[in-house]
VEXTIRO-595203 format. One record per residue (C-alpha): residue in one letter; chain; x, y, z. Coordinates in steps of 0.001 Angstrom, whole numbers. Each point is the difference from the previous one (the first is absolute). Example, Ala and Ser with C-alpha at 12.3 -4.5 7.8 and 13.67 -1.06 7.14 Angstrom:
<vokes>
rest	kette	px	py	pz
a	A	12300	-4500	7800
s	A	1370	3440	-660
</vokes>
This chain:
<vokes>
rest	kette	px	py	pz
m	A	33908	-32364	-98067
p	A	-3681	764	-824
k	A	-694	1016	-3586
v	A	-942	3636	-650
l	A	-3562	266	-1283
a	A	-506	1519	-3438
p	A	-1835	3345	209
l	A	-3636	371	-951
r	A	-339	1690	-3371
r	A	-935	3648	-96
h	A	-3070	1088	-1960
l	A	-2085	-3041	889
d	A	-3693	556	663
l	A	-703	-661	3690
l	A	-3754	177	599
p	A	-2569	-1286	2476
s	A	-1350	-3314	-1244
p	A	-3302	488	-1863
l	A	-1070	-3555	922
p	A	-2204	-128	3120
d	A	879	-3647	597
t	A	3757	639	-385
p	A	978	3050	2060
g	A	3524	1339	-93
l	A	2321	1951	-2258
l	A	-275	-507	-3746
i	A	3364	124	-1800
r	A	111	347	-3787
d	A	2356	1296	-2653
p	A	-1276	3003	-1993
f	A	2764	-594	-2573
r	A	-1371	-3508	-627
y	A	3448	-1486	59
a	A	-1484	-2328	2602
t	A	-3462	-1355	-726
a	A	-649	-1412	3474
m	A	-2011	1803	2650
l	A	513	-813	3654
v	A	-2131	734	3054
l	A	2152	113	3118
p	A	-2018	-849	3146
p	A	-186	2858	2541
p	A	2325	-1609	2592
l	A	2785	-359	-2596
i	A	-112	3567	-1322
p	A	2686	1271	2458
c	A	2389	-2574	-1503
l	A	264	2102	-3153
m	A	2160	2467	1937
m	A	2697	-2699	113
f	A	262	69	-3806
d	A	1892	3291	-216
g	A	3451	-1273	-951
g	A	1293	526	3531
h	A	-1451	-2999	1837
d	A	718	-3702	-198
e	A	-1873	-3269	466
g	A	763	31	3724
d	A	-1731	3367	385
l	A	-3034	-1350	-1835
r	A	-150	-3035	2280
v	A	86	2267	3060
v	A	-2981	1990	-1292
l	A	-1918	-3162	-845
s	A	731	-1443	3437
r	A	-1596	3045	1592
i	A	-3005	-195	-2318
t	A	-610	-3731	488
d	A	1294	-279	3571
s	A	2083	-2933	-1189
v	A	3671	-675	-684
g	A	-661	-2563	-2726
v	A	-396	2515	-2798
g	A	2864	-930	-2307
a	A	-2250	-1663	-2577
l	A	-2459	2924	85
a	A	2807	2519	-510
e	A	1370	-1972	-2928
h	A	-3481	-345	-1526
l	A	-714	3738	262
a	A	3330	986	-1565
s	A	-275	-2583	-2781
t	A	-3620	982	-773
l	A	872	3691	-319
s	A	2967	-908	-2209
a	A	-1879	-2426	-2249
s	A	-2810	2553	-387
g	A	2477	2571	-1358
f	A	-354	2418	2897
l	A	3637	101	1133
e	A	3043	1618	-1611
d	A	1722	-3272	-801
v	A	871	-2308	-2901
p	A	-3499	-1467	-528
f	A	-1390	3524	-357
e	A	2759	1037	-2400
e	A	-807	-3011	-2166
m	A	-3715	895	-10
r	A	764	3629	-839
d	A	2388	-855	-2815
a	A	-2449	-2505	-1483
r	A	-2868	2502	9
q	A	2122	2730	-1549
r	A	1175	-2395	-2725
e	A	-3605	-1011	-601
f	A	-1086	3622	-427
a	A	2980	843	-2204
g	A	-742	-2937	-2291
a	A	-3779	436	-200
p	A	-1300	1245	-3372
t	A	-2627	2206	1663
r	A	-722	1525	3379
k	A	-2816	-2250	1175
a	A	-2959	1396	1919
v	A	427	-699	3699
h	A	-3113	1715	1385
a	A	-2649	-1498	-2306
g	A	-2553	-1840	2066
a	A	746	2143	3040
g	A	162	3662	-1044
y	A	-2292	-516	-3001
p	A	-1744	-2881	-1853
d	A	2184	-2620	-1658
e	A	-2314	-764	-2936
a	A	-66	2349	-3002
i	A	-3786	263	-377
e	A	-522	622	3693
l	A	2909	2448	65
r	A	-1436	2086	-2846
a	A	-3347	228	1770
w	A	1730	866	3292
a	A	2100	2764	-1588
a	A	-3024	1448	-1803
a	A	-2018	35	3222
c	A	2886	1645	1811
l	A	386	2791	-2558
a	A	-3748	563	22
e	A	316	1147	3626
a	A	2011	3078	-933
p	A	-1291	3079	1823
d	A	-886	3031	-2070
a	A	3030	2165	-799
a	A	61	3451	-1522
p	A	1282	59	-3602
e	A	3558	1237	-365
q	A	1555	2121	-2705
g	A	3393	-836	-1462
t	A	1955	-2996	-1211
l	A	-17	-2992	2332
v	A	3496	-925	1173
g	A	-893	-2860	2309
i	A	-1828	-1233	3049
a	A	687	-1092	3551
a	A	-2023	-2970	1255
p	A	272	-2035	3187
h	A	1889	-3270	273
v	A	-2046	-1256	2943
s	A	-2234	-3023	-584
p	A	-2432	1108	-2726
d	A	-2965	-1219	2021
g	A	1006	2476	2707
g	A	752	2924	-2313
r	A	-2487	-511	-2826
r	A	-1305	3565	-163
s	A	3485	1516	-61
y	A	1194	-2441	-2670
a	A	-3130	780	-1985
s	A	371	3759	355
a	A	3581	-160	-1298
y	A	-567	-2414	-2891
r	A	-3136	1757	-1183
a	A	2296	2914	-896
l	A	1591	-2180	-2715
t	A	-1658	241	-3410
p	A	-213	-2567	-2848
d	A	2296	2029	-2279
l	A	2987	-820	2251
a	A	100	-3674	-1002
d	A	3191	316	-2072
r	A	2011	1712	2779
t	A	2652	-1492	2239
f	A	-1243	41	3581
v	A	2871	780	2354
i	A	-1006	-1733	3236
l	A	1777	1306	3099
g	A	-672	-2550	2714
t	A	909	240	3660
s	A	2759	-2507	808
h	A	-846	-1261	3475
y	A	3044	-2267	237
g	A	2539	1531	-2382
t	A	3279	1722	769
p	A	-415	3667	1026
g	A	954	2448	-2710
r	A	-260	-2606	-2744
f	A	-2390	-352	-2919
g	A	-796	-3561	-1003
l	A	-358	-806	-3693
t	A	-1068	-3158	-1794
r	A	-297	-949	-3656
k	A	-2583	-2637	830
c	A	-3520	394	-1330
f	A	-2657	-186	2718
e	A	-2407	-2921	-254
t	A	-3462	106	1593
p	A	-3182	-1999	-628
l	A	-787	2546	-2739
g	A	3184	-785	-1944
v	A	3570	1238	-446
t	A	1072	3635	-261
t	A	2614	1490	-2295
v	A	3046	1661	1590
d	A	1757	3066	-1411
d	A	3397	-1691	-360
a	A	1632	2934	-1783
r	A	-639	2340	2902
i	A	1106	-2590	2538
d	A	3260	-425	-1894
a	A	477	3776	-28
l	A	-612	228	3750
i	A	2477	-2779	673
a	A	2565	1843	-2123
d	A	-607	3492	1385
g	A	-1667	-418	3394
g	A	3175	-422	2035
p	A	515	-1885	3266
a	A	-3625	380	1120
v	A	-1063	-2561	-2626
d	A	-737	-3519	1264
v	A	-228	-2249	-3079
e	A	-2461	-2917	94
d	A	-855	902	3558
y	A	-1354	-3132	1722
c	A	-2489	2181	1895
h	A	-2075	55	-3188
a	A	-734	-3682	625
i	A	-1943	718	3193
e	A	-1197	3622	-109
h	A	-3672	877	-372
s	A	411	3734	-621
i	A	542	-447	-3759
e	A	-2047	-3161	-486
f	A	-3234	1672	1117
q	A	575	2875	-2455
v	A	650	-2464	-2827
v	A	-3365	-1683	546
f	A	-1901	3272	-424
l	A	2097	1062	-3008
q	A	-605	-3355	-1706
h	A	-3713	321	653
l	A	-33	3433	-1656
y	A	2468	-532	-2857
g	A	327	-3743	-555
p	A	2370	-2685	1252
a	A	2972	1178	-2093
v	A	-5	3560	1379
r	A	3567	1353	-87
i	A	1542	764	3389
l	A	3254	1224	1512
p	A	-16	-1488	3535
i	A	2199	1715	2608
l	A	114	-783	3720
c	A	988	3014	2094
g	A	1993	-719	3140
a	A	-362	2099	3118
l	A	1576	3463	-182
g	A	1326	2596	2407
p	A	1531	71	3481
g	A	-2572	-2401	1399
a	A	1456	-2604	-2348
g	A	3601	931	737
r	A	352	2136	-3134
p	A	314	3738	-670
s	A	-3200	1852	-793
p	A	-891	-868	-3614
p	A	826	3433	-1454
d	A	3484	-334	1556
d	A	515	-3676	-869
p	A	2199	-121	-3130
d	A	-843	-3616	-860
v	A	-3745	608	239
t	A	263	3267	-1940
r	A	2001	-1663	-2769
f	A	-2520	-2802	-407
l	A	-3056	2248	-9
t	A	1656	2409	-2441
a	A	742	-2944	-2298
l	A	-3568	-1274	386
s	A	-1400	3409	-917
a	A	2219	224	-3080
v	A	-726	-3560	-1122
c	A	-3745	538	265
a	A	112	3368	-1778
e	A	1269	-1757	-3156
g	A	-1693	-2610	-2154
p	A	-3638	-1099	336
p	A	-2008	2033	2513
v	A	-379	-1280	3558
v	A	-2597	157	2752
w	A	1169	-148	3606
v	A	-1626	-2206	2626
a	A	1132	130	3624
g	A	-1095	-2604	2542
i	A	-230	2020	3210
d	A	-1441	-810	3391
m	A	105	2771	2552
a	A	-221	-56	3807
h	A	351	-3189	2059
i	A	-1372	564	3490
g	A	-923	-2352	2854
q	A	1190	-3035	1883
r	A	1184	-1965	-3049
y	A	2451	2837	-673
g	A	1392	357	3504
d	A	-2484	2436	1521
r	A	-1286	-803	3464
k	A	-3541	1129	-674
a	A	-2444	-1471	-2435
a	A	-969	2083	-3027
v	A	-3456	193	-1556
a	A	-501	1425	-3480
d	A	-1435	3524	-102
q	A	-331	193	3768
g	A	1913	1777	2762
p	A	3669	616	-856
m	A	-551	-1346	-3512
r	A	-1813	3253	-814
e	A	3263	1864	640
v	A	1832	-2561	-2125
a	A	-2450	747	-2807
e	A	842	3699	191
e	A	3733	-741	-154
d	A	-492	-2459	-2861
r	A	-1965	2562	-1963
a	A	2721	2606	601
r	A	2555	-2404	-1432
c	A	-2273	-708	-2945
g	A	-101	3749	-520
a	A	3794	32	-133
l	A	-129	-2845	-2529
a	A	-2538	1920	-2056
a	A	2334	3013	-79
g	A	2490	-2118	-1961
d	A	3091	1037	1988
a	A	1995	-3107	980
a	A	2286	1744	2503
a	A	-2892	1789	1714
f	A	-1947	-3254	208
w	A	2952	-1731	1637
q	A	126	2674	2672
t	A	-3450	-1161	1118
i	A	1355	-3552	386
d	A	3402	633	1585
t	A	-575	1426	3477
g	A	3559	-681	1147
e	A	-1231	-2831	2218
g	A	-1551	-2270	-2579
d	A	-3503	132	-1376
p	A	-2627	2	2779
l	A	-2669	-1066	-2492
n	A	2030	-2905	-1434
w	A	-813	749	-3630
c	A	1345	-3109	-1740
g	A	-652	1538	-3423
s	A	2165	3082	466
s	A	2877	-1301	-2142
a	A	-2241	-763	-2979
a	A	-1777	3334	464
y	A	3296	1906	10
a	A	1186	-1928	-3073
l	A	-3196	902	-1850
l	A	458	3711	652
a	A	3744	25	-685
a	A	-112	-2033	-3221
a	A	-3411	758	-1522
r	A	47	3685	1035
p	A	-3738	672	-112
r	A	-1105	3594	343
r	A	-2938	-785	2234
g	A	-2042	-2805	1458
a	A	-3521	-633	1209
l	A	-1131	-2011	3011
r	A	-2914	-2028	-1367
h	A	-813	-2037	3097
y	A	1411	-598	3500
e	A	-894	-2731	2470
q	A	1036	-1949	3082
w	A	-355	-3739	557
n	A	325	-2192	3072
i	A	2370	-2692	-1211
d	A	-702	-1676	3343
p	A	-2165	1080	2944
a	A	2835	2027	1575
s	A	1918	1341	-3022
v	A	-736	2358	-2881
v	A	1536	566	-3433
t	A	-821	3140	-1968
f	A	196	498	-3757
a	A	-1386	2022	-2862
g	A	-518	255	-3706
m	A	1744	2908	-1738
a	A	577	1190	-3553
f	A	2832	2201	-1320
y	A	18	2408	-2918
r	A	2123	2379	-1990
</vokes>
C-alpha cells in the first residue's frame, strides 16, 4: 500500500524566486528551524498540493506522470519527497528534530543574538553608530509637546525603508531617560494569538549587550496568567524588538535596560475575543501596568507597522505609495492614529475590529492596543506618517508617534 505523504508545514514562506536564472517557487522557513532554502521549478509546483496529509506516493506519481508525460517517475517522486523532508519543510520526524534542536539552542544561549545585523542594519559597531546617527538626523520637524513623555511608537519595518518615521519617534526621547527601563512591545509575527512572549535573555547587537529587567519579568511570570509565554522562541527570530534595541543602544549605551515583550495577534481575526473582552489578555495587561507603575520609572516603546496593501498581501491589484487608493488608506491610517492619540484602548480597537477582519492588515495593532491598555497615556501626537513600497506592487505604511500624560 503506498505510503501517505507527510503534509507540508504551515507558516512557510512561499515566494516567487528572486533569482532570474532560477525561476520557480522559493520555499524557506521564517522560524529558522530549517536553514535550507529551496527553489521548486515551475513544473513541479503543483506537486505541493499532494503534501496535504491526505495523499500518498501513488498520487504524487500520477501528478508527475502528467507533468513529465512519462510513467517512469518513481525516482523523481522519491527525490522530491525526500528533499522536502530533509530540508525541514514537512511535518515529520526530521522537522521535529530540527525544531527541538533549535529551541534547545535558544533556551541554552546566554544572550539573544542579533539575527538581522548585516541585513537590516550594519554588522560592525563603528559603521552601525554612523548609520544610526545619520538615520536620526533625518527626523522631520515636529511641534514641541507639553507634558511628561510616556513612550513612543516606531515602525518595525526595515529601518532603511522607514528611516524618517524611526527618526521622528526616537527624537522624542531625551538624554535624561538613560536610567529608565524601556518596555519594548514588539509585534509577534509568528507567535500564538492572545499570548505575550517573555524572555530573560539580554539582547546582543554589534553595539554590545543590553540589560534586562529581570525583576519585572519574574513578576509578570508570577502574575500575568495564562497569556504569558515564557522564553518564547519567537524572540530568536523576530525583528520587531531587535530594531528598537539598536536605536535605544545608540541613544543610551549598549547596556540600556529593557523589558522585551512580543505581542501575539489579538481579537476575532486571530480566533480570540476582542481584547477588552478577553480575560487572559486583560489579566496580563493589568499585571503589566501594575508591574511598571512600581519600582524604577519606565518608558514604553511599541514597534508598530500599519497597513499592508498590494499583491504581496493577497490583493489582486498592485499598490503604489501615496498614489490612487493609497491616499484613502492614508486617511484611514491617520484616523486610527487619532484614536491612538486619544489614549482609549477600547475605542482604538473598534477601529481595527470591523467584524470581518482588518481590511488594512495592521500588523502592529496588538502592540498598539497593549501600549494604550498598559501604559495608559492621556494623549499622543503623530510626529510623522509615511508609506513605502516594500516591492513594486506592495506598500507598507507606518509612523512615528509620541505619548504623554
